[in-house]
N, C-alpha and C positions, 0 to 999 in steps of 0.2 A: 555370467553374461546372459541376458535374455535374448532369445532368438526370435526374429521376425520372419514372416514369409519371404520377404525380399532381402534377407541377409541379417548380419549381426545388428544388435541394438545400437543405434547411434543417437546420443542425446541431442545433437544439433538438429536432428530431423524430427524430434518429438513434437507432436501437435497438441497443444494444450487448449482447453481442458480435456481430460479424459478420466476414466474411472477404473483403469486397470492397475493391478499391483505392479510396481517396478522394483528393481533392485534397491532403490533408495527410499521406498515407501516405509513408513514406520510400522512396526508390528501392530496388528489389530489388538486393541485393549482386551484384557481378560474379563473386565467388569462391564456390565451393561450400563449405558448412559455416559460413556466416556468417548472423547475425541482426542486423538494424538496428532501433533503437527511436527513437521521438520522442513526447514527452509534451506535451499541451496544458495550458493553464491550467485549473484546476478552475473549475466554474461551476454555477449553479443553473438548471435548465430547468423548464418546467411539470410535467414528470414527476418532478422531484426533483434532488438533487445528482449531478453527473457529473464524472469526471476521466479523460478519454480518453487511452489509450496506444495508439499506432499502431506496428505492427511489420511488417517484411517479412523474408523469408528465402529462401535458396537452399541446399538440402540435397542431398547425394548420394542417388541413387535406390537402390532395393533392395526387400527384403521389406517393410520398414516405411514405404515411400513411400506417397503418397496422403494421403487425409484423416486416416489414423491418426497422421500426423506432428502434426497439430493437437492431438490428444489428449495428446500428450507435452509440450506447452508448459508450462513451470513458470516462474512469476514470483516473484522475491524482492525485497521492498521493505525497505530498511534505513533506520532513522531516523538522521539525521546527529547528533542530540542524544544519544540514549540508546544508539545502536548495536544496538538490538533489531531482529532480522530476522524478518519474516513471510514465509513461502513458501506459495504456493498453486498448484494446477493451474489454469491460466488459464480453462479452459472448463467444467469440472464436467459437468453433465448436458445440455450443448448438443447438439442433433442436427446431425450433420455429413453432407455429401454429397460425392461424388467430384469435383464441379466446384468445391469450395472450394479446391483446389490445382491448379496447372497443371504440366505436364511429364510426361515419360515416359522410361523408360530410365535414363540416367545422372544426371539432375538433376530436382529438384522445386522449384518456386517457389510462393510464396503470400504472403498478407497476413493480418494479424489486427488487430482493433480491440477493445480490452477497456476496461471501465469499472473503473478502480482504486478508485474510491470505493465501488463495490458489492462488490469482491473483498476489500478490506483494511479493517482496523479503524483509523480515523483519529481521534485524540483531541486533537491540538493545533491551534489555529487557524492557526498559521504554523510551517512546518518545512522543513528541507532533507532530501531523500530521495535514496537511491542505489537505482537499479532495474536489475536484471539479468534477462534472459530466457534460458531454456535449452530446447533440444530434444535429448533424450538427453544425450550428452556435449559437445555444441556449445553455447557460451554467447555472448551478446552482449557488447559492451563495456559498461562501467558507464555508465548515464545518470544524471547528477546534476541535480536540479532543485529549485528553491525553490518551494514551493506555499503558497498561502493559501486556506483553506477558509472562505468567508464564512458557511456554514451552522453552523459550530461556534462556540459562544459563547466569547468571550475571557474568561479568568479575571479576576475583579474583586477588587481589593485593598480591604479594609475600612479606612476612615480610622481612625487611632489618635489618640485625644486624650490629654492629660496624665492625665485622670481614669481612662481605660481602662488606661494604663500603671501607674498607682498601684494600681488594683484587681488587676492581674495580679501585681504584687510582693507584695501582701497575700496573695493566694491561694497563691503559691509558699511564703511563710513559714509559712502555716497547714498546708500539706501536709507541709513538713519537720518541723514540731512533731508532727503526727500520726504520721508515720513513726517518729520517735524514741520516742514513747509506746508504739507497738505493737511495736517491735523490742526483744525482750529477749535477743537473741543476744550482746550485749555483757556480760551478767551472768555472773559466775563462780559456779559451784556449789561451795559450801564442804563440802557433805556428799557424799562420793564414793559412798555407798550408794544414793542416790536418783536 
């Protein structure tokens, strides 16, 4: 258990995003140019819904090393059902500091902890997602996870009675009759001058 200044670590009080290693952070990759991801189950906290994504990376050093690497993290979330992809810069307007990454010279390492529920639009109560992170041209492996969002209301099917079905059939017949009455495109004009 990680200790905080104000007591034991409490996941329900974690403020995302942040760049510290946690007990649930994936290990820093051993090879430069790699990003590793781990997603936790979505949950509701006293502050609202949260879906934590933990990441770690080891990148080659250079001009863009340091905390500016964190600004370049892009996350892509793809729905397994619709194949629609949402892509977002992971950090937006977050203030970054030099101590948010470690290393100097040839390699830089670090951690990131992002709230996917805050970053992306989620509309289905249950869904499979494919998540990829990138920093510049380097990408993570695809992380596939099944997620259930308890705060999203499940769609409700309305019960259909025989009476409802009969009413729908009558409505359809009436609409067809109205369409036939209004549609004069089938008529032939015998007078070519009009």
